[in-house]
A tleap script that builds the chain and sets N, CA, C and O, in Angstrom:
source leaprc.protein.ff14SB
mol = sequence {
  NMET PRO THR ARG ILE LYS SER GLU ALA ASN
  GLY ILE TYR VAL LEU HIE LEU GLY GLY THR
  LEU LYS GLN SER GLU PHE ALA ALA LEU GLN
  SER ARG ILE ALA GLN ASP ILE ASP THR GLY
  ALA LYS PRO ARG VAL LEU ALA ILE LEU GLU
  ASN PHE GLU GLY TRP GLU LYS GLY ALA ASP
  TRP ASP ASP LEU ASP PHE ALA LEU ALA TYR
  SER GLY GLU ILE THR ARG ILE ALA ILE VAL
  GLY GLU PRO MET TRP GLU ALA HIE ALA LEU
  ALA PHE ALA GLY ALA GLY VAL ARG ASN ALA
  SER VAL ARG PHE PHE PRO PRO GLU GLN LEU
  ALA GLU ALA GLN ARG TRP LEU ALA CGLU
}
set mol.1.N position { 110.116 121.393 116.328 }
set mol.1.CA position { 108.685 122.405 115.701 }
set mol.1.C position { 107.604 120.819 115.044 }
set mol.1.O position { 108.101 119.870 114.438 }
set mol.2.N position { 106.181 120.959 115.385 }
set mol.2.CA position { 105.626 120.142 114.943 }
set mol.2.C position { 105.697 120.614 112.747 }
set mol.2.O position { 106.471 121.283 112.063 }
set mol.3.N position { 104.352 119.744 112.421 }
set mol.3.CA position { 103.954 119.887 111.435 }
set mol.3.C position { 102.803 120.133 111.958 }
set mol.3.O position { 102.106 119.606 112.825 }
set mol.4.N position { 102.690 121.462 110.948 }
set mol.4.CA position { 101.554 122.480 111.195 }
set mol.4.C position { 100.768 122.215 109.212 }
set mol.4.O position { 101.550 121.828 108.344 }
set mol.5.N position { 99.351 122.474 108.865 }
set mol.5.CA position { 98.631 122.579 107.926 }
set mol.5.C position { 97.897 123.526 107.943 }
set mol.5.O position { 97.200 123.780 108.925 }
set mol.6.N position { 97.903 124.334 106.720 }
set mol.6.CA position { 96.852 125.171 106.629 }
set mol.6.C position { 96.300 126.095 105.416 }
set mol.6.O position { 96.826 126.805 104.558 }
set mol.7.N position { 94.880 125.706 105.798 }
set mol.7.CA position { 93.998 125.908 103.581 }
set mol.7.C position { 94.608 127.742 104.153 }
set mol.7.O position { 95.029 128.356 105.133 }
set mol.8.N position { 94.121 127.965 102.188 }
set mol.8.CA position { 94.539 129.510 101.596 }
set mol.8.C position { 92.849 129.162 100.748 }
set mol.8.O position { 91.843 128.461 100.637 }
set mol.9.N position { 93.444 130.039 100.445 }
set mol.9.CA position { 91.818 130.775 99.173 }
set mol.9.C position { 92.793 129.919 97.917 }
set mol.9.O position { 93.973 129.810 98.250 }
set mol.10.N position { 92.524 129.454 96.858 }
set mol.10.CA position { 92.430 128.586 95.598 }
set mol.10.C position { 93.145 127.519 96.042 }
set mol.10.O position { 94.213 127.587 95.434 }
set mol.11.N position { 93.165 126.335 96.936 }
set mol.11.CA position { 93.141 124.512 96.982 }
set mol.11.C position { 94.263 125.104 97.449 }
set mol.11.O position { 95.129 124.369 96.973 }
set mol.12.N position { 94.680 125.724 97.904 }
set mol.12.CA position { 96.051 125.976 98.360 }
set mol.12.C position { 96.792 125.429 99.347 }
set mol.12.O position { 97.696 126.254 99.214 }
set mol.13.N position { 97.267 124.593 100.413 }
set mol.13.CA position { 97.941 124.016 101.495 }
set mol.13.C position { 99.369 124.148 101.895 }
set mol.13.O position { 100.463 123.975 101.359 }
set mol.14.N position { 99.004 124.451 102.827 }
set mol.14.CA position { 100.815 124.915 103.490 }
set mol.14.C position { 100.828 124.225 103.925 }
set mol.14.O position { 99.683 123.771 103.927 }
set mol.15.N position { 101.860 123.263 104.782 }
set mol.15.CA position { 102.180 122.576 104.990 }
set mol.15.C position { 104.043 123.182 105.290 }
set mol.15.O position { 104.908 123.297 104.422 }
set mol.16.N position { 104.195 123.504 106.960 }
set mol.16.CA position { 105.048 123.717 107.276 }
set mol.16.C position { 105.642 122.285 108.219 }
set mol.16.O position { 104.958 121.941 109.183 }
set mol.17.N position { 106.865 121.533 107.902 }
set mol.17.CA position { 107.458 120.719 108.158 }
set mol.17.C position { 108.820 121.446 109.048 }
set mol.17.O position { 109.194 122.546 108.639 }
set mol.18.N position { 109.415 120.942 110.033 }
set mol.18.CA position { 110.555 121.186 111.164 }
set mol.18.C position { 110.797 120.390 111.545 }
set mol.18.O position { 110.036 119.422 111.562 }
set mol.19.N position { 112.671 120.382 112.343 }
set mol.19.CA position { 113.139 118.832 112.355 }
set mol.19.C position { 112.509 117.951 112.167 }
set mol.19.O position { 111.537 118.342 111.521 }
set mol.20.N position { 112.428 116.496 112.414 }
set mol.20.CA position { 112.012 115.247 112.351 }
set mol.20.C position { 111.246 114.456 111.572 }
set mol.20.O position { 111.199 113.287 111.955 }
set mol.21.N position { 110.497 114.776 110.390 }
set mol.21.CA position { 109.172 114.370 109.816 }
set mol.21.C position { 108.232 113.046 110.643 }
set mol.21.O position { 108.542 112.018 110.041 }
set mol.22.N position { 107.295 112.724 111.690 }
set mol.22.CA position { 107.517 112.170 111.683 }
set mol.22.C position { 106.264 111.304 110.467 }
set mol.22.O position { 105.520 111.855 109.655 }
set mol.23.N position { 106.449 109.595 110.803 }
set mol.23.CA position { 105.120 108.958 109.840 }
set mol.23.C position { 103.959 109.457 110.234 }
set mol.23.O position { 103.245 110.113 109.475 }
set mol.24.N position { 103.549 109.099 111.902 }
set mol.24.CA position { 102.846 109.119 112.597 }
set mol.24.C position { 101.900 111.119 111.469 }
set mol.24.O position { 100.932 111.198 110.713 }
set mol.25.N position { 102.554 111.854 111.821 }
set mol.25.CA position { 102.647 113.568 111.426 }
set mol.25.C position { 101.959 113.473 110.738 }
set mol.25.O position { 100.745 113.673 110.786 }
set mol.26.N position { 103.069 112.905 109.379 }
set mol.26.CA position { 102.410 112.313 107.839 }
set mol.26.C position { 101.147 112.568 107.813 }
set mol.26.O position { 100.322 113.462 107.628 }
set mol.27.N position { 101.287 111.401 108.080 }
set mol.27.CA position { 99.810 110.684 108.016 }
set mol.27.C position { 99.012 111.230 108.415 }
set mol.27.O position { 97.996 110.933 107.786 }
set mol.28.N position { 98.667 112.467 109.734 }
set mol.28.CA position { 98.076 113.256 109.744 }
set mol.28.C position { 97.487 114.236 109.167 }
set mol.28.O position { 96.375 114.715 109.386 }
set mol.29.N position { 98.532 114.606 108.179 }
set mol.29.CA position { 98.371 115.409 107.015 }
set mol.29.C position { 97.976 115.008 106.216 }
set mol.29.O position { 97.210 115.821 105.699 }
set mol.30.N position { 98.020 114.093 105.684 }
set mol.30.CA position { 97.522 113.592 104.320 }
set mol.30.C position { 96.081 112.678 104.727 }
set mol.30.O position { 95.461 112.218 103.768 }
set mol.31.N position { 95.544 112.410 106.129 }
set mol.31.CA position { 94.448 112.448 106.748 }
set mol.31.C position { 92.917 114.068 105.901 }
set mol.31.O position { 91.870 114.113 105.255 }
set mol.32.N position { 93.551 114.653 106.330 }
set mol.32.CA position { 93.560 115.891 105.909 }
set mol.32.C position { 92.904 116.428 104.814 }
set mol.32.O position { 91.858 117.051 104.632 }
set mol.33.N position { 93.784 116.026 104.163 }
set mol.33.CA position { 93.969 116.661 103.159 }
set mol.33.C position { 93.252 115.193 102.098 }
set mol.33.O position { 92.820 115.126 100.948 }
set mol.34.N position { 93.396 114.386 103.002 }
set mol.34.CA position { 91.811 113.625 101.539 }
set mol.34.C position { 90.602 113.744 102.218 }
set mol.34.O position { 89.971 112.702 102.045 }
set mol.35.N position { 89.884 114.668 103.027 }
set mol.35.CA position { 88.945 114.326 103.517 }
set mol.35.C position { 88.190 115.686 102.713 }
set mol.35.O position { 87.003 115.857 102.434 }
set mol.36.N position { 89.435 116.594 102.459 }
set mol.36.CA position { 88.873 118.141 101.096 }
set mol.36.C position { 89.275 117.034 100.833 }
set mol.36.O position { 89.164 116.355 101.854 }
set mol.37.N position { 89.725 116.407 99.951 }
set mol.37.CA position { 89.531 115.762 98.324 }
set mol.37.C position { 88.267 114.865 97.680 }
set mol.37.O position { 87.884 114.583 96.545 }
set mol.38.N position { 87.748 114.519 99.340 }
set mol.38.CA position { 86.637 113.466 99.407 }
set mol.38.C position { 85.139 114.589 99.666 }
set mol.38.O position { 84.063 114.168 100.090 }
set mol.39.N position { 85.471 116.324 99.225 }
set mol.39.CA position { 84.473 116.989 99.553 }
set mol.39.C position { 85.093 117.716 98.211 }
set mol.39.O position { 84.541 118.762 97.871 }
set mol.40.N position { 86.397 117.153 97.283 }
set mol.40.CA position { 85.525 118.273 96.094 }
set mol.40.C position { 86.951 119.414 95.715 }
set mol.40.O position { 87.174 120.276 94.865 }
set mol.41.N position { 87.618 118.877 96.772 }
set mol.41.CA position { 89.166 119.416 96.848 }
set mol.41.C position { 89.851 119.544 95.722 }
set mol.41.O position { 89.475 118.683 94.927 }
set mol.42.N position { 90.922 120.416 95.163 }
set mol.42.CA position { 91.579 120.702 93.851 }
set mol.42.C position { 92.922 120.722 94.160 }
set mol.42.O position { 93.660 120.971 93.207 }
set mol.43.N position { 93.565 120.483 95.478 }
set mol.43.CA position { 94.692 120.338 96.880 }
set mol.43.C position { 96.514 120.818 95.041 }
set mol.43.O position { 97.010 120.251 94.067 }
set mol.44.N position { 96.647 122.407 95.958 }
set mol.44.CA position { 97.819 122.372 94.578 }
set mol.44.C position { 98.810 123.115 97.420 }
set mol.44.O position { 98.301 123.624 98.418 }
set mol.45.N position { 100.180 122.576 97.029 }
set mol.45.CA position { 100.455 121.968 97.679 }
set mol.45.C position { 102.048 123.231 98.213 }
set mol.45.O position { 103.004 123.500 97.487 }
set mol.46.N position { 101.922 123.493 98.945 }
set mol.46.CA position { 102.791 124.187 99.001 }
set mol.46.C position { 103.778 123.821 100.965 }
set mol.46.O position { 103.682 124.354 102.070 }
set mol.47.N position { 104.568 122.717 100.419 }
set mol.47.CA position { 105.805 122.235 101.804 }
set mol.47.C position { 106.560 123.486 101.731 }
set mol.47.O position { 107.135 124.092 100.826 }
set mol.48.N position { 106.368 123.674 102.991 }
set mol.48.CA position { 107.999 124.363 103.532 }
set mol.48.C position { 108.975 124.195 104.082 }
set mol.48.O position { 109.105 125.033 104.975 }
set mol.49.N position { 109.707 123.577 104.024 }
set mol.49.CA position { 111.174 122.552 105.288 }
set mol.49.C position { 112.004 123.958 106.328 }
set mol.49.O position { 112.957 124.650 105.971 }
set mol.50.N position { 111.257 124.024 107.633 }
set mol.50.CA position { 111.789 124.400 108.305 }
set mol.50.C position { 112.296 124.315 109.211 }
set mol.50.O position { 111.886 123.901 110.295 }
set mol.51.N position { 114.022 124.980 108.689 }
set mol.51.CA position { 115.195 123.748 110.165 }
set mol.51.C position { 114.870 122.231 110.218 }
set mol.51.O position { 115.553 121.490 110.925 }
set mol.52.N position { 113.919 121.801 109.539 }
set mol.52.CA position { 114.232 120.723 108.957 }
set mol.52.C position { 115.211 119.671 109.160 }
set mol.52.O position { 116.260 119.718 108.517 }
set mol.53.N position { 115.035 118.918 109.813 }
set mol.53.CA position { 116.318 117.768 110.062 }
set mol.53.C position { 116.033 116.125 108.933 }
set mol.53.O position { 117.050 115.533 108.571 }
set mol.54.N position { 114.908 115.674 108.581 }
set mol.54.CA position { 114.662 115.001 107.875 }
set mol.54.C position { 113.585 114.345 108.194 }
set mol.54.O position { 112.692 114.939 108.798 }
set mol.55.N position { 113.430 112.766 107.798 }
set mol.55.CA position { 112.437 111.766 107.936 }
set mol.55.C position { 113.187 110.388 109.381 }
set mol.55.O position { 114.244 109.880 109.753 }
set mol.56.N position { 111.912 110.397 109.633 }
set mol.56.CA position { 112.033 109.744 110.579 }
set mol.56.C position { 112.474 107.900 110.461 }
set mol.56.O position { 111.846 106.969 109.956 }
set mol.57.N position { 114.036 107.948 111.288 }
set mol.57.CA position { 114.260 106.298 110.617 }
set mol.57.C position { 113.818 105.297 111.073 }
set mol.57.O position { 113.868 105.035 112.275 }
set mol.58.N position { 113.340 104.608 110.260 }
set mol.58.CA position { 112.795 103.371 110.535 }
set mol.58.C position { 111.298 102.851 110.904 }
set mol.58.O position { 110.852 101.721 111.101 }
set mol.59.N position { 110.736 104.082 110.915 }
set mol.59.CA position { 109.542 104.235 109.470 }
set mol.59.C position { 109.045 103.594 109.105 }
set mol.59.O position { 109.716 102.789 108.457 }
set mol.60.N position { 107.324 103.285 109.146 }
set mol.60.CA position { 107.492 103.015 107.672 }
set mol.60.C position { 106.585 103.510 106.697 }
set mol.60.O position { 105.372 103.304 106.731 }
set mol.61.N position { 107.338 104.332 105.603 }
set mol.61.CA position { 107.031 105.157 105.261 }
set mol.61.C position { 106.555 104.745 103.664 }
set mol.61.O position { 106.234 105.563 102.802 }
set mol.62.N position { 106.583 103.729 103.554 }
set mol.62.CA position { 106.512 102.412 102.142 }
set mol.62.C position { 104.728 102.249 102.225 }
set mol.62.O position { 104.271 101.412 101.446 }
set mol.63.N position { 103.703 103.001 103.125 }
set mol.63.CA position { 102.369 103.204 103.183 }
set mol.63.C position { 101.769 103.925 101.310 }
set mol.63.O position { 101.477 105.118 101.232 }
set mol.64.N position { 101.697 103.185 100.276 }
set mol.64.CA position { 101.545 104.217 99.362 }
set mol.64.C position { 99.635 104.243 99.282 }
set mol.64.O position { 99.133 104.426 98.174 }
set mol.65.N position { 98.758 104.061 100.448 }
set mol.65.CA position { 96.754 103.910 99.684 }
set mol.65.C position { 96.939 105.495 100.031 }
set mol.65.O position { 96.238 106.020 99.166 }
set mol.66.N position { 97.473 106.503 100.784 }
set mol.66.CA position { 97.305 107.743 99.732 }
set mol.66.C position { 97.199 107.996 98.377 }
set mol.66.O position { 96.253 108.287 97.644 }
set mol.67.N position { 98.707 107.770 98.165 }
set mol.67.CA position { 99.217 108.188 96.509 }
set mol.67.C position { 99.073 107.670 95.821 }
set mol.67.O position { 99.404 107.864 94.651 }
set mol.68.N position { 98.174 106.260 96.557 }
set mol.68.CA position { 97.175 105.290 94.876 }
set mol.68.C position { 95.937 106.277 94.732 }
set mol.68.O position { 95.711 106.865 93.674 }
set mol.69.N position { 94.667 106.507 96.573 }
set mol.69.CA position { 93.959 106.930 96.089 }
set mol.69.C position { 93.965 108.125 95.704 }
set mol.69.O position { 93.109 108.328 94.844 }
set mol.70.N position { 94.702 109.199 96.036 }
set mol.70.CA position { 94.520 110.353 96.330 }
set mol.70.C position { 95.738 111.424 95.302 }
set mol.70.O position { 95.821 112.634 95.089 }
set mol.71.N position { 96.443 110.349 94.919 }
set mol.71.CA position { 97.611 111.330 93.853 }
set mol.71.C position { 97.375 111.848 92.632 }
set mol.71.O position { 98.133 112.733 92.235 }
set mol.72.N position { 96.613 111.537 92.051 }
set mol.72.CA position { 95.921 113.070 91.015 }
set mol.72.C position { 95.385 113.595 90.975 }
set mol.72.O position { 95.357 114.301 89.967 }
set mol.73.N position { 94.384 113.798 92.053 }
set mol.73.CA position { 93.631 114.748 93.060 }
set mol.73.C position { 94.327 115.801 93.018 }
set mol.73.O position { 93.703 116.788 92.629 }
set mol.74.N position { 95.722 116.004 93.357 }
set mol.74.CA position { 96.672 116.951 93.539 }
set mol.74.C position { 96.971 117.644 93.020 }
set mol.74.O position { 98.007 117.014 92.812 }
set mol.75.N position { 97.153 118.706 92.370 }
set mol.75.CA position { 96.871 119.447 91.236 }
set mol.75.C position { 99.151 119.950 91.061 }
set mol.75.O position { 99.792 119.597 90.071 }
set mol.76.N position { 99.686 120.607 92.050 }
set mol.76.CA position { 100.486 121.120 92.252 }
set mol.76.C position { 101.492 120.777 93.856 }
set mol.76.O position { 101.233 120.638 95.051 }
set mol.77.N position { 102.391 120.764 93.210 }
set mol.77.CA position { 102.926 120.356 94.268 }
set mol.77.C position { 104.723 121.622 94.627 }
set mol.77.O position { 105.830 121.457 94.115 }
set mol.78.N position { 104.416 122.424 95.357 }
set mol.78.CA position { 106.494 123.054 95.445 }
set mol.78.C position { 106.385 122.786 96.853 }
set mol.78.O position { 105.399 122.945 97.573 }
set mol.79.N position { 107.869 122.231 97.240 }
set mol.79.CA position { 108.549 122.476 97.824 }
set mol.79.C position { 109.543 123.685 98.268 }
set mol.79.O position { 110.141 124.104 97.277 }
set mol.80.N position { 109.915 124.400 99.515 }
set mol.80.CA position { 111.168 124.782 99.888 }
set mol.80.C position { 111.391 124.784 100.787 }
set mol.80.O position { 110.734 124.744 101.827 }
set mol.81.N position { 112.809 124.852 100.459 }
set mol.81.CA position { 113.776 124.573 101.574 }
set mol.81.C position { 115.094 124.676 101.599 }
set mol.81.O position { 115.010 125.142 102.735 }
set mol.82.N position { 116.051 124.676 101.435 }
set mol.82.CA position { 117.334 124.329 101.794 }
set mol.82.C position { 117.840 123.215 100.449 }
set mol.82.O position { 117.592 122.021 100.282 }
set mol.83.N position { 118.461 123.973 99.810 }
set mol.83.CA position { 119.284 123.146 98.748 }
set mol.83.C position { 119.394 121.403 98.911 }
set mol.83.O position { 118.747 120.690 98.144 }
set mol.84.N position { 120.211 120.852 99.904 }
set mol.84.CA position { 120.385 120.143 100.492 }
set mol.84.C position { 119.602 118.597 100.594 }
set mol.84.O position { 119.733 117.378 100.483 }
set mol.85.N position { 118.712 119.699 100.891 }
set mol.85.CA position { 116.946 118.288 101.057 }
set mol.85.C position { 116.406 117.812 99.818 }
set mol.85.O position { 115.884 116.701 99.912 }
set mol.86.N position { 116.378 118.507 98.323 }
set mol.86.CA position { 116.686 118.464 96.659 }
set mol.86.C position { 115.744 117.605 96.530 }
set mol.86.O position { 114.535 117.451 96.353 }
set mol.87.N position { 117.390 116.763 96.784 }
set mol.87.CA position { 116.961 115.473 96.147 }
set mol.87.C position { 115.641 114.815 96.968 }
set mol.87.O position { 114.466 114.578 96.687 }
set mol.88.N position { 116.505 114.662 98.133 }
set mol.88.CA position { 115.621 113.355 98.354 }
set mol.88.C position { 114.039 114.318 99.412 }
set mol.88.O position { 113.587 113.750 100.405 }
set mol.89.N position { 113.471 115.663 98.972 }
set mol.89.CA position { 112.242 116.050 98.858 }
set mol.89.C position { 111.669 115.897 97.963 }
set mol.89.O position { 110.453 115.723 98.046 }
set mol.90.N position { 112.710 115.904 96.025 }
set mol.90.CA position { 111.946 115.334 95.079 }
set mol.90.C position { 111.142 114.326 94.956 }
set mol.90.O position { 110.017 114.222 94.469 }
set mol.91.N position { 112.173 113.262 95.683 }
set mol.91.CA position { 111.608 111.736 95.413 }
set mol.91.C position { 111.085 111.007 96.464 }
set mol.91.O position { 110.681 109.847 96.384 }
set mol.92.N position { 111.105 112.026 97.902 }
set mol.92.CA position { 109.796 111.650 98.646 }
set mol.92.C position { 108.346 111.901 98.432 }
set mol.92.O position { 107.433 111.265 98.959 }
set mol.93.N position { 108.179 113.333 97.237 }
set mol.93.CA position { 106.960 113.336 96.708 }
set mol.93.C position { 106.945 113.308 94.861 }
set mol.93.O position { 106.625 113.847 93.801 }
set mol.94.N position { 107.682 112.014 95.692 }
set mol.94.CA position { 107.210 111.507 93.821 }
set mol.94.C position { 107.469 112.072 92.400 }
set mol.94.O position { 107.250 111.500 91.332 }
set mol.95.N position { 107.967 113.281 92.597 }
set mol.95.CA position { 108.510 114.029 91.379 }
set mol.95.C position { 108.925 113.366 89.850 }
set mol.95.O position { 110.003 112.774 89.806 }
set mol.96.N position { 108.222 113.435 88.771 }
set mol.96.CA position { 108.132 112.461 88.151 }
set mol.96.C position { 107.543 111.301 88.022 }
set mol.96.O position { 106.962 110.786 87.067 }
set mol.97.N position { 107.801 110.872 89.315 }
set mol.97.CA position { 106.195 109.259 88.942 }
set mol.97.C position { 104.864 109.903 89.004 }
set mol.97.O position { 104.065 109.708 88.089 }
set mol.98.N position { 104.451 110.938 90.396 }
set mol.98.CA position { 103.079 111.680 90.037 }
set mol.98.C position { 102.990 112.578 89.076 }
set mol.98.O position { 103.943 113.294 88.769 }
set mol.99.N position { 101.050 112.667 88.119 }
set mol.99.CA position { 101.032 113.355 87.947 }
set mol.99.C position { 100.683 114.754 88.170 }
set mol.99.O position { 100.030 115.467 87.407 }
set mol.100.N position { 101.145 115.044 89.200 }
set mol.100.CA position { 101.473 116.829 89.428 }
set mol.100.C position { 102.634 116.700 89.087 }
set mol.100.O position { 103.386 115.776 88.778 }
set mol.101.N position { 102.693 118.281 89.237 }
set mol.101.CA position { 104.132 118.666 88.707 }
set mol.101.C position { 104.452 118.535 89.606 }
set mol.101.O position { 103.571 118.191 90.394 }
set mol.102.N position { 106.019 118.707 90.247 }
set mol.102.CA position { 106.891 118.900 91.533 }
set mol.102.C position { 107.848 119.734 91.097 }
set mol.102.O position { 108.510 119.384 90.119 }
set mol.103.N position { 108.057 120.748 91.610 }
set mol.103.CA position { 108.859 121.804 92.323 }
set mol.103.C position { 109.715 122.064 93.015 }
set mol.103.O position { 109.003 122.432 93.949 }
set mol.104.N position { 111.124 122.254 93.536 }
set mol.104.CA position { 112.278 122.794 94.413 }
set mol.104.C position { 112.631 124.181 94.413 }
set mol.104.O position { 113.222 124.625 93.428 }
set mol.105.N position { 112.257 125.190 95.711 }
set mol.105.CA position { 112.801 126.249 95.473 }
set mol.105.C position { 113.455 126.084 96.445 }
set mol.105.O position { 113.211 125.289 97.352 }
set mol.106.N position { 114.744 127.133 96.327 }
set mol.106.CA position { 115.398 127.246 97.565 }
set mol.106.C position { 114.434 128.337 98.612 }
set mol.106.O position { 113.410 128.828 98.138 }
set mol.107.N position { 114.950 128.735 100.382 }
set mol.107.CA position { 113.860 129.815 100.373 }
set mol.107.C position { 114.000 131.098 100.032 }
set mol.107.O position { 112.905 131.629 99.846 }
set mol.108.N position { 114.891 131.785 99.881 }
set mol.108.CA position { 114.641 132.847 98.866 }
set mol.108.C position { 113.558 133.572 97.789 }
set mol.108.O position { 113.333 134.739 97.466 }
set mol.109.N position { 112.858 131.891 97.301 }
set mol.109.CA position { 112.156 131.793 96.447 }
set mol.109.C position { 110.979 131.560 97.200 }
set mol.109.O position { 110.154 131.184 96.368 }
set mol.110.N position { 110.569 131.573 98.063 }
set mol.110.CA position { 109.218 130.595 98.858 }
set mol.110.C position { 107.744 132.354 97.539 }
set mol.110.O position { 106.582 132.236 97.153 }
set mol.111.N position { 108.622 133.417 97.408 }
set mol.111.CA position { 107.528 134.611 96.600 }
set mol.111.C position { 107.020 133.345 95.530 }
set mol.111.O position { 105.833 133.027 95.602 }
set mol.112.N position { 107.859 132.659 94.591 }
set mol.112.CA position { 107.715 132.227 93.146 }
set mol.112.C position { 107.595 131.302 93.490 }
set mol.112.O position { 106.761 130.975 92.645 }
set mol.113.N position { 107.764 129.976 94.399 }
set mol.113.CA position { 107.153 128.760 94.619 }
set mol.113.C position { 105.298 129.691 94.811 }
set mol.113.O position { 104.557 129.031 94.082 }
set mol.114.N position { 104.684 130.541 95.298 }
set mol.114.CA position { 103.508 130.550 96.371 }
set mol.114.C position { 103.627 131.416 94.258 }
set mol.114.O position { 103.740 130.452 93.501 }
set mol.115.N position { 103.622 132.052 93.871 }
set mol.115.CA position { 103.310 132.428 92.078 }
set mol.115.C position { 103.058 131.282 91.262 }
set mol.115.O position { 102.122 131.372 90.469 }
set mol.116.N position { 103.778 130.121 91.310 }
set mol.116.CA position { 103.945 129.284 90.626 }
set mol.116.C position { 102.691 128.007 90.936 }
set mol.116.O position { 101.725 127.543 90.331 }
set mol.117.N position { 103.319 127.815 92.131 }
set mol.117.CA position { 100.670 127.145 92.642 }
set mol.117.C position { 100.007 127.729 92.538 }
set mol.117.O position { 98.866 127.274 92.446 }
set mol.118.N position { 100.286 129.612 92.454 }
set mol.118.CA position { 98.463 130.201 91.811 }
set mol.118.C position { 98.709 130.239 90.745 }
set mol.118.O position { 97.959 131.052 90.204 }
set mol.119.N position { 99.601 129.654 89.833 }
set mol.119.CA position { 99.442 129.585 87.919 }
set mol.119.C position { 97.836 128.910 87.749 }
set mol.119.O position { 97.365 128.711 86.629 }
savepdb mol mol.pdb
quit
C-alpha cells in the first residue's frame, strides 16, 4: 500500500503508512509538510500504520535536513499502530529528542489519538 497524506482542519496531517516504508516515499511526505510549514502551518501529525511491515532496508535514513530545519515547527505527533512497532516508531519519530510531544497508540485507540492531537 502506498503512503498517503491528507491535511485536515486545525493543522492535522494524517499519514497512512503501509507495507514497507520507502525512504523516497517518506521524503515526499516531508517535502509536502515542509511546503506547508513554509507558508505558516504548525502541523500536528497523525501517523497511522496499516499493515505496516517496517522501513526499507539499506536506505539512507540518516538525512536529517528536514528534522533540523522543521522539527521545531511540528507541535505533536501521534502514531497509531500495532504494539510490536511502538519502540521502533517512537525512535524513528524522535520521541524524547524533538520538542514536539510524541505518543504511540494501539489501533483501538485511534479516537483517543485524534483527541490528543486536537488538544
